[in-house]
Steps between C-alpha positions, in 0.01 A plus 500: 500500500229238450238738641589766246483249216162370619364853529618594152369175353158571653502869408586437135268199465258548206197439722623765742550739208143428386363574848694824529372611158146431623572708811611786275163491322591314182204295378529119518547414130769763455677395820493138381654590165767709667591235755510230229734713291711565809514125570597411144759766436650590839420249773668208323821697463498631856457161669 
């Protein structure tokens, strides 16, 4: 169970989200804004 939690915590980490957006071709400033918004509005409620 701990492994699943660790995986999900890593996968939904704002920095990980930023990196995946970059991999999808989103430019850096836009990816930063999106990951910041994600961190502010979703990440805090998830963890």
